[in-house]
C-alpha positions in Angstrom: -25.8 -16.1 2.7 -26.3 -15.1 -0.9 -23.4 -12.9 -2.2 -23.3 -10.2 -4.9 -19.6 -9.6 -5.6 -18.6 -6.3 -7.3 -15.2 -6.5 -8.9 -14.9 -10.3 -9.3 -11.9 -10.2 -11.6 -9.7 -8.1 -9.3 -7.4 -9.2 -6.5 -10.0 -8.9 -3.7 -12.7 -10.3 -5.9 -10.7 -13.5 -6.7 -9.9 -14.0 -3.0 -13.5 -13.5 -2.1 -14.5 -16.3 -4.4 -11.8 -18.4 -2.8 -13.4 -17.8 0.6 -16.9 -18.6 -0.8 -15.6 -21.8 -2.4 -14.1 -22.9 0.9 -17.3 -22.3 2.8 -20.1 -23.6 0.4 -22.5 -24.3 3.2 -22.5 -20.7 4.4 -22.2 -18.7 1.2 -23.3 -18.8 -2.4 -22.4 -16.5 -5.2 -25.6 -15.3 -7.0 -24.4 -12.1 -8.8 -21.1 -10.5 -9.8 -19.6 -7.8 -11.9 -16.4 -7.6 -13.9 -14.6 -4.8 -15.8 -12.5 -5.5 -18.9 -11.3 -9.0 -17.9 -14.4 -10.9 -19.1 -12.6 -14.2 -19.7 -13.1 -15.1 -16.1 -16.9 -15.2 -16.5 -17.1 -18.7 -18.0 -14.7 -20.0 -15.3 -16.8 -18.5 -12.5 -20.0 -19.8 -13.9 -18.7 -23.3 -14.2 -17.9 -23.2 -10.5 -21.0 -21.2 -9.5 -24.0 -22.2 -11.7 -26.3 -20.5 -9.2 -25.2 -17.1 -10.6 -28.2 -15.4 -12.3 -27.1 -11.8 -12.6 -23.9 -10.3 -14.1 -22.7 -6.8 -14.8 -20.0 -6.1 -17.4 -18.6 -2.6 -17.9 -18.7 -2.8 -21.7 -22.2 -2.7 -23.2 -21.4 -4.7 -26.3 -19.6 -7.3 -24.2 -22.7 -7.6 -22.1 -24.9 -8.2 -25.1 -22.4 -10.8 -26.4 -22.4 -12.7 -23.1 -26.2 -12.4 -22.9 -26.5 -14.4 -26.1 -24.1 -17.0 -24.8 -25.9 -17.3 -21.4 -29.6 -16.6 -22.1 -30.7 -17.7 -18.6 -28.6 -15.0 -16.9 -29.6 -11.4 -16.6 -26.8 -9.1 -17.9 -26.3 -5.4 -17.1 -23.6 -3.0 -18.2 -21.8 0.2 -17.2 -22.0 2.1 -13.9 -25.8 2.1 -13.9 -25.6 -1.6 -14.4 -23.9 -2.0 -11.0 -26.8 -0.4 -9.3 -29.3 -2.5 -11.2 -27.3 -5.6 -10.3 -27.6 -4.9 -6.6 -31.3 -3.8 -6.9 -32.5 -6.8 -8.9 -30.4 -9.7 -7.6 -31.7 -11.7 -4.6 -28.4 -11.3 -2.7 -28.3 -10.7 1.0 -24.8 -9.2 1.1 -22.9 -7.0 -1.3 -19.1 -7.3 -1.4 -17.8 -4.0 -2.9 -14.4 -4.8 -4.2 -14.5 -2.1 -6.9 -11.6 0.4 -7.3 -12.2 4.1 -7.3 -15.1 6.5 -7.2 -17.3 4.1 -9.2 -17.8 2.2 -5.9 -19.7 5.0 -4.2 -23.2 4.6 -5.7 -23.2 0.8 -5.4 -22.3 1.2 -1.7 -25.2 3.5 -1.2 -27.6 1.3 -3.2 -26.6 -1.8 -1.1 -27.6 0.1 2.1 -30.8 1.4 0.6 -31.8 -2.1 -0.6 -31.3 -3.4 3.0 -28.3 -5.6 2.1 -25.3 -6.1 4.3 -22.3 -4.3 2.9 -18.8 -5.8 3.0 -16.6 -2.9 2.0 -13.2 -3.1 0.3 -13.8 0.0 -1.8 -12.2 2.6 0.5 -13.2 5.5 -1.9 -16.8 5.1 -0.8 -15.9 6.4 2.7 -13.2 8.8 1.6 -15.6 10.5 -0.8 -18.9 10.0 1.0 -18.3 9.0 4.5 -20.9 11.3 6.1 -23.5 10.2 3.4 -22.7 6.6 3.9 -23.1 6.9 7.7 -26.3 8.8 7.4 -27.8 6.1 5.1 -26.6 3.4 7.5 -28.5 5.1 10.2 -31.6 5.8 8.1 -31.9 2.3 6.7 -30.6 0.5 9.8 -27.8 -0.8 7.6 -24.7 -3.0 8.3 -21.2 -2.3 7.0 -18.2 -4.6 7.5 -14.7 -3.4 6.5 -12.5 -5.7 4.4 -9.2 -3.7 4.5 -6.8 -5.7 6.6 -5.9 -2.7 8.7 -9.5 -1.9 9.6 -10.4 -5.5 10.1 -7.6 -5.7 12.7 -8.8 -2.5 14.4 -12.4 -3.9 14.4 -11.2 -7.0 16.2 -9.2 -5.0 18.7 -12.2 -2.7 19.4 -14.4 -5.8 19.9 -12.0 -6.8 22.8 -11.0 -3.4 24.3 -13.3 -0.7 23.0 -13.5 1.2 26.4 -9.8 1.1 27.0 -8.6 2.4 23.6 -6.6 5.7 23.5 -5.5 5.7 19.9 -5.8 3.7 16.6 -2.5 2.9 14.9 -2.4 1.8 11.3 0.7 0.0 10.1 2.2 0.8 6.7 4.7 -1.0 4.6 6.1 2.2 3.1 5.5 0.9 -0.4 8.0 0.2 -3.1 10.1 3.3 -2.3 10.3 3.1 1.5 14.1 3.1 1.5 14.4 6.1 -0.9 14.8 9.8 0.1 12.6 12.5 -1.3 15.4 13.5 -3.7 15.6 10.0 -5.0 11.9 9.9 -5.8 12.2 12.5 -8.6 13.1 10.0 -11.3 11.4 6.8 -10.3 9.3 5.0 -12.9 5.8 3.3 -12.8 7.6 0.0 -13.3 9.7 0.6 -10.2 6.6 1.7 -8.2 4.7 -1.5 -9.1 7.2 -3.7 -7.3 5.6 -3.8 -3.8 7.8 -5.5 -1.1 5.1 -7.5 0.7 1.6 -7.3 -1.0 0.4 -8.4 -4.4 -2.2 -5.8 -5.4 -3.7 -4.0 -8.3 -1.7 -1.3 -10.1 -3.6 1.7 -8.6 -3.5 0.6 -5.0 0.2 -0.3 -5.4 1.0 3.3 -6.5 -1.2 4.6 -3.7 1.0 2.5 -1.3 4.1 4.1 -2.7 2.8 7.7 -2.3 1.2 6.8 1.1 -2.1 7.9 -0.3 -3.4 4.5 0.5 -2.6 5.0 4.2 -4.0 8.6 4.0 -7.3 7.0 2.7 -7.2 4.5 5.5 -6.9 7.2 8.2 -10.0 8.8 6.7 -11.8 5.4 6.6 -10.9 4.8 10.2 -12.3 8.2 11.2 -15.7 7.3 9.5 -15.8 3.7 10.5 -14.9 4.0 14.2 -15.7 7.7 14.8 -12.2 8.7 15.7 -10.7 12.2 14.9 -7.5 12.6 13.0 -5.6 13.3 16.3 -6.5 9.8 17.5 -5.3 7.9 14.4 -1.5 7.2 14.0 0.8 5.4 11.6 3.8 3.2 12.2 6.0 1.8 9.4 6.3 -2.0 9.5 8.5 -3.9 7.1 6.9 -7.4 7.1 3.2 -6.4 7.2 2.5 -9.1 9.8 1.1 -6.7 12.4 -1.9 -5.4 10.5 -2.8 -2.6 12.9 -3.0 -2.1 16.6 -4.5 0.1 19.3 -2.8 1.8 22.3 -4.6 1.3 25.5 -5.2 3.9 28.2 -4.3 1.3 30.8 -0.9 0.8 29.1 0.4 -1.4 26.4 -1.1 -2.3 23.0 -3.3 -4.8 21.3 -3.1 -5.8 17.7 -3.6 -8.6 15.1 -0.6 -10.5 14.0 -0.8 -12.8 11.0 0.6 -13.4 7.6 -0.3 -10.8 4.9 -3.3 -12.7 3.4 -6.4 -10.8 2.4 -8.6 -13.9 2.7 -8.6 -13.5 6.5 -10.2 -10.1 6.6 -12.5 -11.1 3.7 -13.7 -14.1 5.7 -14.2 -12.1 8.8 -16.3 -9.5 7.0 -18.4 -12.2 5.2 -19.1 -13.8 8.6 -20.0 -10.3 10.0 -17.3 -10.7 12.7 -19.1 -13.8 14.1 -16.3 -16.2 14.0 -13.4 -16.8 16.4 -10.4 -14.4 16.1 -7.2 -13.8 17.9 -5.6 -10.5 18.9 -2.3 -10.1 20.8 -1.4 -7.9 23.8 2.1 -6.5 24.0 3.8 -3.9 26.2 5.9 -2.4 23.4 6.7 -3.1 19.7 10.1 -4.4 20.9 8.3 -7.4 22.3 7.4 -8.6 18.8 10.6 -10.4 18.0 11.6 -10.8 14.4 9.4 -7.9 13.3 10.7 -4.5 12.3 9.2 -1.1 12.9 10.1 2.5 12.2 8.7 5.8 13.4 6.6 7.6 10.7 8.3 10.6 9.1 5.7 13.1 7.7 8.5 15.0 6.0 9.3 11.9 4.0 5.6 10.9 3.4 3.8 14.3 3.4 0.7 13.0 1.6 -0.6 11.8 5.0 -1.4 15.5 5.8 -4.2 15.3 3.3 -6.1 13.0 5.7 -6.2 15.8 8.3 -7.6 18.2 5.7 -10.4 15.8 4.8 -11.3 14.7 8.4 -11.1 18.3 9.7 -13.2 19.9 7.0 -15.1 16.9 5.6 -17.7 18.0 3.0 -16.4 17.7 -0.5 -12.7 17.6 0.5 -12.7 13.8 0.3 -14.2 14.0 -3.2 -11.5 16.4 -4.4 -8.7 14.3 -2.8 -9.9 11.1 -4.4 -10.5 12.3 -7.9 -7.3 14.3 -8.1 -5.4 11.3 -6.9 -7.1 8.9 -9.3 -6.4 11.1 -12.3 -2.8 11.7 -11.2 -2.0 8.1 -10.5 -3.3 7.0 -14.0 -1.3 9.8 -15.6 1.8 8.6 -13.8 1.2 5.0 -14.9 0.9 6.4 -18.5 4.3 8.2 -18.1 2.6 11.6 -18.5 3.8 13.1 -15.1 6.5 12.3 -12.6 5.9 10.5 -9.3 6.1 13.6 -7.2 3.7 15.4 -9.4 0.9 13.2 -7.9 1.2 15.0 -4.6 1.4 18.4 -6.4 -1.8 17.8 -8.3 -3.7 16.8 -5.2 -2.4 19.8 -3.2 -3.4 22.3 -5.9 -6.8 20.6 -6.3 -7.5 20.8 -2.5 -6.5 24.4 -2.5 -8.3 25.6 -5.6 -11.5 23.5 -6.1 -14.9 24.6 -4.8 -15.6 23.4 -1.3 -19.1 22.5 -0.1 -19.5 21.8 3.6 -22.6 19.7 3.6 -22.9 18.2 0.1 -25.8 16.2 -1.4 -25.0 13.2 -3.5 -25.6 15.4 -6.6 -23.0 17.9 -5.2 -20.5 15.1 -4.8 -21.0 13.9 -8.3 -20.6 17.5 -9.7 -17.4 18.2 -7.7 -16.0 14.9 -8.8 -16.6 15.9 -12.4 -15.1 19.4 -12.0 -12.1 18.0 -10.1 -11.5 15.6 -13.0 -11.4 18.5 -15.5 -9.1 20.5 -13.3 -6.7 17.6 -12.7 -6.5 17.0 -16.4 -5.5 20.6 -16.9 -2.8 20.3 -14.2 -1.5 17.0 -15.8 -1.2 18.7 -19.1 0.7 21.6 -17.6 3.0 19.5 -15.5 3.6 17.0 -18.2 4.7 19.7 -20.5 7.5 20.7 -18.1 9.0 17.2 -17.9 
């Protein structure tokens, strides 16, 4: 299988390359993209001389590398990601990009009849209905990479007719032991100290706010066609139970393994066609040595945004995603407080224009307008700190 990897320099990207390296008979890397961390390009090319297409976010950097590697086709910017997919001879696109920038590449992969292994949760949060309509129109294939959705996928492969509810596990993030009152003065440096996972900065903040889990509920709704009322959350300290399902016949089924993203990446690359193991248990108490806590929506109110998006759909996911992206980066830049992130999202969902059945052009426009509105809120809230 020839792979086009988007986001090769990120955490998921690096681990995807690890999986490819360990399975050279089944996979070859023929194209990839990187953002600002271009130093990894020469390293990847030494290990994967079969690569013939590369996209770099910076145009001048792309020109520079094109001179160094004249036998490789280089592209740049967001449009370059689409060209990379369109022109490379890949059979599968692994979308490990972070943020809204991942939407158009996901759509392009489906339109080009390439299998899509998806780690970019924003594609579904922002354009879930569009993605599903394109999958139907082009007879496409999408395989989730998130560990939670990979676990649910495995459980549904075993017990799809007996499932009553999908239950996502959440670590609770860096501040899981703090009260709402104690969150007022936390810093970005504090937030980036995740207790169990090593991830990029944005997703680590999303874990602390619980926006990451909010996004995953939305993802599960679009991936498995389950309403908000049929998707729950349980707090789990060790991140060993990746997610589980409650069965109508009684008991539960879940996937239990060490927190290592290479497992769900490998499962997606093999399109679910490799052996896997799930575990049946009567209650969480049966899982000795693992610790669970009931989910408190008063402590983690951001989860309620998932209900808004799944109930109304349309452009609500676009508004949620863009307002969160802008707020998270403003927090990382010390411009707003941690709790301001939720406030910016709430105001954006309340005040931004809503379109029930948006086109791709509508989504792009609402994304732009939400970005402008979020910047206005950031300036106002930052001035009151």
